[in-house]
C-alpha positions in Angstrom: -25.5 -11.4 -18.5 -22.6 -13.6 -17.9 -19.4 -12.1 -16.6 -16.1 -13.4 -17.9 -12.8 -13.0 -16.0 -9.9 -12.5 -18.4 -6.4 -13.7 -18.0 -5.3 -10.1 -17.3 -7.7 -10.1 -14.3 -6.3 -13.4 -13.0 -2.7 -12.1 -13.3 -3.6 -8.9 -11.4 -5.5 -10.8 -8.7 -2.6 -13.3 -8.3 0.0 -10.5 -8.1 -2.1 -8.6 -5.5 -2.6 -11.7 -3.3 1.1 -12.6 -3.6 2.3 -9.1 -2.7 -0.1 -8.8 0.2 0.8 -12.2 1.6 4.6 -11.6 1.3 4.3 -8.2 3.1 4.1 -10.0 6.5 7.3 -11.9 5.8 8.9 -8.7 4.6 7.8 -6.8 7.8 9.3 -9.5 10.0 12.6 -9.4 8.2 12.6 -5.6 8.2 11.9 -5.4 11.9 15.2 -7.2 12.6 17.1 -4.1 11.5 14.7 -1.2 11.7 12.1 0.1 14.1 8.4 -0.4 13.4 8.0 3.3 12.4 11.0 3.1 10.0 9.5 0.0 8.3 6.2 1.8 7.8 8.0 4.8 6.4 10.0 2.6 4.0 6.8 0.9 2.8 5.2 4.3 2.3 8.2 5.5 0.3 8.2 2.5 -2.0 4.4 2.6 -2.5 4.6 6.3 -3.2 7.3 5.8 -5.8 5.4 3.0 -7.6 2.2 5.0 -7.5 3.9 8.2 -8.8 5.4 6.3 -11.8 2.1 4.6 -12.5 0.1 7.8 -12.2 2.5 9.7 -14.5 2.1 7.1 -17.2 -1.7 6.7 -16.8 -2.5 10.4 -16.6 -4.6 10.2 -13.4 -7.2 12.9 -12.8 -6.2 15.0 -9.8 -8.6 15.1 -6.8 -10.8 18.1 -6.4 -9.5 20.6 -3.9 -12.3 20.0 -1.4 -11.4 16.2 -1.4 -7.8 16.8 -0.3 -8.5 17.2 3.5 -10.6 14.1 3.6 -8.0 12.1 1.6 -5.2 13.4 4.0 -7.2 12.4 7.1 -7.9 9.0 5.6 -4.3 8.5 4.9 -3.1 9.6 8.3 -5.7 7.7 10.4 -6.6 4.8 8.2 -3.4 3.8 6.5 -0.7 5.2 8.8 -2.2 3.9 12.0 -2.9 0.5 10.5 0.7 0.1 9.3 2.2 1.3 12.6 -0.1 -1.0 14.6 0.8 -3.9 12.3 4.5 -3.3 12.6 4.4 -2.8 16.4 2.3 -5.9 16.7 4.8 -7.9 14.7 7.7 -6.6 16.8 6.4 -7.9 20.0 
């Protein structure tokens, strides 16, 4: 079976790569005025707003109650610590 990549897939991949790559420049600019923790918080707020808008329009299925603690731990340790370490590393 041959897999075809559509134009929509290419656009999504290009947007993801562009946004990911531009994050480092944005962090560097943000660190001139804000602390590393504030830059991470601002990134979380923007991402949360975008995800909330997308989720409200896409009718996401809510996670099961027993998944919430694991999701919270993943967010706290995986995402938060990564962003704080990235921002503190860029500020040095």
